[in-house]
C-alpha positions as CSV (number, residue, x, y, z in Angstrom):
1,M,113.2,110.4,105.2
2,K,111.2,107.6,106.9
3,K,108.1,106.3,105.4
4,L,104.9,104.8,106.2
5,I,103.6,102.6,103.2
6,L,100.2,101.7,103.1
7,V,99.5,98.9,100.6
8,T,95.9,99.1,99.9
9,S,93.0,97.7,97.8
10,P,89.7,95.8,98.2
11,P,90.3,92.1,99.5
12,A,91.9,89.7,97.2
13,C,93.6,92.0,94.9
14,G,96.9,90.5,95.9
15,K,97.9,92.9,98.7
16,T,99.7,90.4,100.9
17,Y,101.8,88.9,98.1
18,V,102.5,92.4,96.8
19,S,103.4,93.7,100.3
20,K,105.6,90.7,101.2
21,Q,107.7,91.0,98.0
22,L,108.0,94.8,98.3
23,A,109.2,94.4,102.0
24,K,111.8,92.0,100.9
25,A,113.0,94.2,98.0
26,L,113.4,97.2,100.2
27,N,115.8,98.0,103.0
28,H,115.0,98.5,106.7
29,V,111.5,97.5,106.6
30,V,109.0,96.7,109.4
31,Y,106.3,94.5,107.7
32,L,102.8,94.6,109.6
33,D,99.8,92.7,108.2
34,K,96.2,93.7,109.7
35,D,95.2,90.2,109.2
36,T,97.5,89.2,112.2
37,L,94.9,90.8,114.3
38,I,92.1,88.5,113.1
39,C,92.7,86.0,115.9
40,L,91.7,88.8,118.5
41,S,88.5,89.7,116.3
42,H,87.5,86.0,116.5
43,Q,87.8,85.9,120.2
44,I,85.5,89.2,120.2
45,F,82.8,87.4,118.2
46,K,83.1,84.5,120.4
47,V,82.9,86.3,123.6
48,A,79.9,88.3,122.2
49,N,78.2,85.0,121.0
50,Q,78.2,86.3,117.5
51,E,78.7,84.6,114.3
52,I,82.2,85.2,112.7
53,N,81.2,87.6,109.8
54,R,83.5,90.3,109.0
55,S,80.7,91.7,106.9
56,S,78.4,92.1,109.6
57,E,76.9,95.2,111.6
58,F,78.4,93.6,114.7
59,F,81.8,93.7,113.1
60,E,81.4,97.2,111.7
61,E,80.5,98.6,115.0
62,N,82.7,96.7,117.4
63,I,85.8,95.4,115.7
64,R,86.6,97.1,112.3
65,D,88.1,100.5,113.5
66,P,89.9,99.1,116.5
67,E,91.7,96.7,114.1
68,Y,92.8,99.8,112.1
69,E,93.7,101.9,115.2
70,A,95.9,99.0,116.6
71,I,97.9,98.4,113.2
72,V,98.5,102.2,112.8
73,A,99.5,102.6,116.5
74,L,102.2,99.6,115.9
75,A,103.3,101.2,112.8
76,L,103.9,104.7,114.4
77,E,105.9,103.1,117.2
78,A,107.7,101.0,114.9
79,L,108.9,104.2,112.9
80,D,111.0,105.0,116.2
81,Y,113.2,102.1,115.4
82,D,113.5,101.7,111.6
83,D,113.1,103.7,108.3
84,I,110.2,102.1,106.7
85,V,107.0,100.5,108.1
86,L,104.9,98.8,105.5
87,I,101.2,98.0,106.5
88,N,99.4,95.4,104.4
89,A,95.5,96.3,104.9
90,P,92.6,97.4,102.8
91,F,92.1,100.9,104.3
92,T,89.2,101.1,102.1
93,R,87.4,104.0,103.8
94,E,90.4,105.5,105.4
95,I,92.2,106.4,102.2
96,R,89.0,108.0,100.9
97,D,88.7,110.2,104.1
98,Q,90.6,113.4,103.7
99,K,90.5,114.1,107.5
100,Y,91.8,110.8,108.3
101,M,94.6,110.9,105.8
102,D,95.4,114.5,106.8
103,D,95.6,113.4,110.6
104,L,97.8,110.5,109.6
105,K,100.2,112.6,108.0
106,T,100.2,115.1,110.9
107,K,101.2,112.2,113.3
108,L,103.8,111.1,110.6
109,K,105.5,114.5,110.9
110,T,106.2,114.0,114.5
111,K,108.2,111.0,113.4
112,D,109.9,112.8,110.6
113,A,108.1,110.4,108.1
114,K,106.1,110.8,105.1
115,L,103.0,108.8,103.9
116,V,103.2,106.6,100.8
117,V,100.0,104.8,99.4
118,I,100.5,102.0,97.1
119,W,96.9,101.0,95.4
120,V,97.1,97.3,94.1
121,E,94.9,97.4,91.2
122,T,93.3,94.2,89.9
123,T,90.4,93.4,87.8
124,I,87.2,92.0,89.5
125,K,87.4,88.9,87.8
126,V,90.8,88.1,89.0
127,C,89.9,89.3,92.5
128,K,87.1,86.7,92.6
129,Q,89.4,84.0,91.2
130,R,91.8,84.8,93.9
131,M,89.3,84.9,96.7
132,M,88.0,81.5,95.6
133,Q,91.7,79.9,95.5
134,R,92.7,81.1,99.0
135,N,89.6,79.4,100.2
136,S,89.7,81.5,103.6
137,P,86.8,81.3,106.1
138,R,87.0,85.1,106.2
139,D,85.7,85.2,102.6
140,T,82.8,82.6,102.9
141,W,80.0,85.3,103.3
142,K,81.7,87.3,100.3
143,I,81.6,84.5,97.9
144,E,78.3,83.3,98.8
145,H,76.9,86.8,98.6
146,W,79.2,88.0,95.8
147,D,76.9,90.4,93.9
148,Q,76.0,92.0,97.2
149,Y,79.6,92.0,98.5
150,I,81.2,93.3,95.3
151,A,78.6,96.1,94.9
152,G,80.0,97.5,98.2
153,C,83.5,97.6,97.0
154,N,85.3,100.5,95.3
155,F,87.8,99.6,92.9
156,E,88.5,103.0,91.7
157,V,92.0,104.4,92.2
158,P,91.9,107.0,95.3
159,T,93.2,109.7,93.0
160,T,92.5,112.6,95.6
161,L,95.6,111.3,97.3
162,D,97.9,112.2,94.5
163,D,99.7,115.4,94.6
164,P,101.2,116.2,91.3
165,N,104.3,117.6,92.8
166,V,104.9,114.7,95.0
167,S,106.4,111.4,92.9
168,D,105.6,108.7,95.5
169,D,102.5,109.9,97.6
170,L,100.2,107.5,95.5
171,L,101.7,104.6,93.5
172,I,99.6,102.3,91.4
173,F,100.6,98.6,91.5
174,K,98.9,96.9,88.7
175,N,98.5,93.2,89.6
176,S,96.1,91.3,87.2
177,S,98.8,89.3,85.5
178,D,102.4,88.2,86.1
179,A,103.7,90.7,83.4
180,E,102.0,93.5,85.2
181,F,103.2,92.4,88.7
182,N,107.0,92.2,87.5
183,E,106.8,95.7,85.7
184,S,105.0,97.3,88.9
185,M,107.5,95.7,91.3
186,Q,110.5,97.1,89.2
187,R,109.1,100.6,88.8
188,I,107.7,101.0,92.5
189,V,111.1,99.7,94.1
190,S,113.0,102.1,92.1
191,I,110.8,105.1,93.0
192,L,110.6,104.1,96.8
193,E,114.6,103.7,96.6
194,E,115.1,107.3,95.2
195,D,115.1,109.0,98.7
């Protein structure tokens, strides 16, 4: 059966590295990264004469949701041509919105595909270290206002997505150390290859 894999977590938990390693380890994968759309978002900020701030009200009202709509539309289209599509994106609100997830599953049924959510679990301390190391302009506001930013992040595993009768609907990828990463990679690739 075809799969749409969402690799999710708050920013700087290691989603991109985990996503790319999973995509390399699996067969017949289309890899999509929502960050690829950031160049379009920056143009919207520029045209609107707004400061580039991905935590701003302007971003929330005008850019955030269309970025997700675009990456999901690309993924659904890609499922017509390959077996697995993997999206690297936080999906922080979406994975906790039952209606959104149910609607996505309904769309996937028309593609004879199922949804797999991989939650990248990282400690907040490691998350901050990684954000500082990657030194990206998109994180400037977050680092400068760390307490305010982190208060709005939800590091809890989205357990409502887990159906005990389904082995691969929600997979936890522990990623606070190399040892955790290696164990998680081996375990999750073997689960995803079972089908």
